[in-house]
C-alpha positions in Angstrom: -59.4 104.5 231.8 -60.6 106.7 229.0 -58.4 106.9 225.9 -58.2 110.2 224.1 -57.5 110.5 220.3 -54.0 111.9 221.3 -53.3 108.8 223.2 -54.5 106.5 220.5 -52.4 108.4 217.9 -49.4 108.1 220.3 -50.0 104.4 220.6 -50.0 103.9 216.8 -47.0 106.2 216.1 -44.8 104.7 218.9 -45.9 101.1 218.8 -42.4 100.0 217.8 -41.1 101.3 221.1 -42.9 98.6 223.1 -45.7 98.6 225.7 -43.5 99.7 228.6 -42.2 102.9 226.9 -45.7 103.8 225.7 -47.2 103.2 229.2 -44.5 105.3 230.8 -45.0 108.2 228.3 -48.8 108.2 228.6 -48.9 107.5 232.4 -51.0 104.4 232.3 -50.3 100.7 233.0 -48.5 98.3 230.6 -51.7 96.1 230.7 -53.9 99.1 229.5 -51.6 99.7 226.6 -51.6 96.0 225.7 -55.4 95.9 225.8 -55.8 99.0 223.7 -53.2 97.8 221.1 -55.1 94.6 220.9 -58.4 96.3 220.3 -57.0 98.5 217.5 -54.8 95.7 215.9 -51.6 97.5 216.6 -48.5 95.4 217.0 -46.4 96.3 220.0 -43.4 94.3 218.9 -40.2 96.4 219.2 -38.5 97.4 215.9 -35.3 99.0 215.1 -34.3 101.1 212.1 -30.8 100.5 210.7 -28.9 103.9 210.2 -26.9 102.5 207.3 -29.6 101.0 205.1 -32.8 102.3 206.6 -34.3 98.9 207.0 -36.8 98.3 209.8 -36.0 95.1 211.7 -37.5 93.2 214.6 -33.9 92.1 215.7 -31.9 94.5 217.8 -29.1 96.3 216.1 -25.5 95.2 216.5 -23.9 96.5 219.6 -20.6 96.6 217.9 -21.6 98.4 214.6 -25.0 99.8 215.5 -26.3 98.4 212.2 -28.7 95.6 211.2 -27.4 92.1 210.8 -27.3 92.3 207.0 -25.2 95.5 207.0 -22.9 94.0 209.7 -22.4 90.8 207.5 -21.8 92.9 204.4 -19.1 94.9 206.2 -17.6 91.8 207.6 -17.6 90.1 204.2 -15.7 93.1 202.8 -13.1 92.9 205.5 -12.7 89.1 205.0 -12.4 89.6 201.2 -9.6 92.2 201.7 -7.8 89.8 204.0 -8.1 86.9 201.5 -6.6 89.2 198.8 -3.7 90.0 201.0 -3.1 86.4 201.8 -3.3 85.3 198.1 -0.8 88.0 197.2 1.6 86.7 199.9 1.2 83.2 198.6 1.9 84.3 195.1 5.1 86.1 196.3 6.2 83.0 198.1 5.6 80.8 195.1 7.5 83.2 192.8 10.4 83.3 195.3 10.4 79.5 195.6 10.5 79.1 191.9 13.3 81.6 191.5 15.3 79.9 194.3 14.7 76.5 192.7 15.9 77.8 189.4 19.1 79.1 191.0 19.7 75.7 192.8 19.2 73.9 189.5 21.7 76.2 187.8 24.2 75.7 190.6 23.8 71.9 190.3 24.2 71.9 186.5 27.3 74.0 186.9 28.9 71.7 189.5 28.0 68.7 187.3 29.9 70.3 184.4 32.9 71.0 186.6 33.0 67.3 187.7 32.9 66.0 184.2 35.8 68.3 183.2 37.8 67.1 186.1 37.6 63.5 185.0 
């Protein structure tokens, strides 16, 4: 098969889509695309661009968020940090309430103790 300059340019520009996609677009075999890419030193390894940060990655984007793994981890970290803040606030409220309740129990106990002393 004879490769035209258009086909070679297409191979270089769309190398990140993989050999199968290029072969289908150019109407040739996957093997022909792989051989031509090898001759010109073009990597056919699939790549994805993250829509959030613009980074090109060799790992598929997350199916849940559609972002790269780093952006997904950052978003998850932010959600976890918010949950931690909420839990810490709840703990502080409980501790404050426990201290206040204990203070009242102590006052009650001291008052009862005074009453018992007066009765004797």
